C-alpha positions as CSV (number, residue, x, y, z in Angstrom):
1,M,10.5,8.9,18.2
2,F,6.9,8.1,17.4
3,L,4.0,9.1,19.7
4,T,0.6,7.6,19.0
5,T,-2.6,8.5,20.8
6,N,-6.3,8.7,20.5
7,I,-6.6,11.4,23.1
8,Y,-4.7,14.2,21.4
9,A,-6.6,16.9,23.2
10,R,-5.2,15.8,26.6
11,I,-1.5,16.1,25.6
12,D,0.4,18.7,27.5
13,S,1.2,21.9,25.6
14,A,4.9,21.4,26.3
15,V,4.8,18.1,24.5
16,L,2.8,19.6,21.6
17,D,5.4,22.4,21.2
18,R,8.0,19.7,20.4
19,I,6.0,17.8,17.8
20,H,7.3,18.5,14.3
21,L,4.9,16.4,12.3
22,G,1.4,15.3,13.1
23,M,-0.5,12.8,11.1
24,K,-4.1,11.6,11.4
25,Y,-4.7,8.0,10.4
26,E,-8.2,7.2,9.3
27,M,-9.4,3.6,8.9
28,D,-11.9,2.7,6.3
29,K,-13.8,-0.6,5.9
30,I,-11.1,-2.1,3.8
31,K,-8.3,-1.4,6.3
32,R,-10.4,-2.8,9.2
33,E,-11.2,-6.0,7.3
34,K,-7.5,-6.4,6.4
35,I,-6.4,-6.0,10.1
36,S,-9.2,-8.3,11.3
37,K,-8.2,-10.9,8.6
38,T,-4.6,-10.7,9.6
39,F,-5.4,-11.5,13.2
40,F,-7.7,-14.4,12.2
41,E,-4.9,-15.9,10.1
42,W,-2.5,-15.5,12.9
43,Y,-4.7,-17.5,15.3
44,E,-5.3,-20.1,12.6
45,E,-1.5,-20.6,12.3
46,K,-1.5,-21.3,16.0
47,G,-4.1,-24.0,15.5
48,L,-7.0,-22.0,16.9
49,S,-10.3,-21.6,15.0
50,F,-13.1,-19.1,15.4
51,G,-15.5,-20.3,12.7
52,Q,-16.8,-18.3,9.8
53,T,-19.9,-17.0,11.7
54,V,-17.8,-15.5,14.5
55,Q,-15.4,-13.9,12.0
56,L,-18.2,-12.3,10.1
57,E,-20.0,-11.1,13.2
58,F,-16.7,-9.6,14.5
59,Q,-16.1,-7.8,11.3
60,N,-19.6,-6.4,11.3
61,R,-19.2,-5.2,14.9
62,A,-15.8,-3.6,14.1
63,E,-17.3,-1.7,11.2
64,K,-20.5,-0.7,13.1
65,H,-18.5,0.6,16.2
66,D,-15.6,2.1,14.2
67,F,-13.0,0.0,15.9
68,N,-9.3,1.0,15.6
69,G,-6.5,-1.5,15.1
70,R,-5.9,-1.9,18.9
71,E,-9.5,-2.6,19.6
72,I,-9.6,-5.2,16.8
73,R,-6.6,-6.9,18.3
74,N,-8.1,-6.8,21.8
75,G,-11.4,-8.1,20.5
76,R,-9.7,-11.0,18.8
77,S,-8.0,-12.1,22.0
78,T,-11.3,-12.2,23.9
79,E,-13.5,-14.0,21.4
80,P,-14.7,-17.5,22.4
81,L,-13.2,-20.3,20.4
82,K,-15.6,-22.4,18.3
């Protein structure tokens, strides 16, 4: 079983006692760009277009605010179509 969280400090100690392996995943600029690009490509396959300006602005915001993969996905689904 895999447990993922961004609020590790709030996990109950009984749960923590049963965790055998913990890993921290850091996202750098290259990983964020790849995730963002994947979502843009997915939308393009569905016939939706966001335009180059929107894509670059979104990638800049993702980097500036240190977005994780979930936040990138959620941001993609709320961006206005161009």
